[in-house]
C-alpha angles and dihedrals in degrees: 000000000000129000094271092052090047091052089050092050092047092049092049097047096043100039091237125133116260090248092054092046091050092049089051093049092047091049090050092050093048092048093050093045092049094048095047091045088056090051098257123136117233112208124189107185112232092012108057147259135276116209144158118255131193121223115201124223113272144168117256134174130249102238093212099050103016090231118146114256127193111234111200125228114270144179120236140172122250133193120205116197118235123234096251092048091047094051092045090055091045090053096240 
């Protein structure tokens, strides 16, 4: 499912117009990105949680040459699946 299909599904299930559903989805995405970028954790009970994670510096390998390569520390976003979502996907 891509963003357009998600907007269509949201509009159909909520009774909103597609334009309103898209504005709502865009607002949700911006709010989550902004909160996680500031270091906050966004938790949606039953769905999951978005959070920032730190990756420490490490030594990797160049797959072509096999030479060691230093990979710098970085900050990334992480999504952890909630229990209800996990069991729905598993078919329980």
